[in-house]
C-alpha positions in Angstrom: 26.4 46.7 -89.2 26.2 46.3 -85.5 28.7 43.3 -85.6 31.1 45.3 -87.7 30.9 48.3 -85.3 31.3 46.1 -82.3 34.3 44.3 -83.7 35.9 47.6 -84.8 35.4 49.0 -81.3 36.9 46.0 -79.6 40.0 46.3 -81.9 40.3 50.1 -81.1 39.9 49.6 -77.4 42.4 46.7 -77.1 42.2 44.4 -74.1 39.8 41.5 -74.0 36.8 41.2 -76.3 33.3 40.3 -75.4 32.9 37.5 -77.8 30.8 37.4 -80.9 27.4 38.0 -79.2 28.9 40.6 -76.9 30.5 42.5 -79.8 27.2 42.3 -81.7 25.3 43.7 -78.7 27.8 46.4 -78.1 27.6 47.4 -81.8 23.9 47.6 -81.8 23.6 49.6 -78.5 26.6 51.6 -79.7 24.8 52.5 -82.9 21.9 54.0 -80.9 24.3 55.7 -78.4 26.5 57.0 -81.3 23.5 58.3 -83.2 22.2 60.1 -80.1 25.7 61.6 -79.3 26.2 62.6 -83.0 22.9 64.3 -83.1 23.9 66.4 -80.2 27.1 67.8 -81.8 26.5 67.7 -85.6 23.8 67.7 -88.3 22.7 64.2 -89.3 23.2 65.1 -93.0 27.0 65.7 -92.5 27.8 62.0 -92.1 25.4 59.6 -93.9 25.4 56.3 -95.8 26.7 53.0 -94.8 30.3 54.1 -94.0 29.0 57.0 -92.0 26.6 54.7 -90.1 29.4 52.4 -89.3 31.6 55.2 -88.1 28.9 56.6 -85.8 28.1 53.1 -84.5 31.7 52.4 -83.8 32.2 55.6 -81.9 29.1 54.8 -79.8 30.4 51.3 -79.2 33.9 52.6 -78.1 32.1 55.0 -75.6 30.0 52.0 -74.4 33.1 49.8 -74.0 34.9 52.6 -72.1 31.9 53.0 -69.7 31.6 49.2 -69.2 35.3 48.9 -68.3 35.0 51.8 -65.8 32.2 49.9 -64.0 33.5 46.4 -64.6 34.0 44.3 -61.4 37.3 42.5 -61.2 37.1 39.1 -59.6 39.6 38.6 -56.8 40.0 42.2 -56.0 38.3 44.0 -53.1 
């Protein structure tokens, strides 16, 4: 599920990907982040099952990619 969420997030966010392992890590961490964020705004019973878990994990991974890109250091720029 983490791999699917990471891959979906990289497709949604465009730009460069983070490779197979990077997408997997983003999906796994994104699942945790997405679950936490979702718990803040909605009842866990509203979105459940495999598809719901993938949606929540993808949203978390998208947020994580956005944060990573904000703090990404570009080589060659000062």
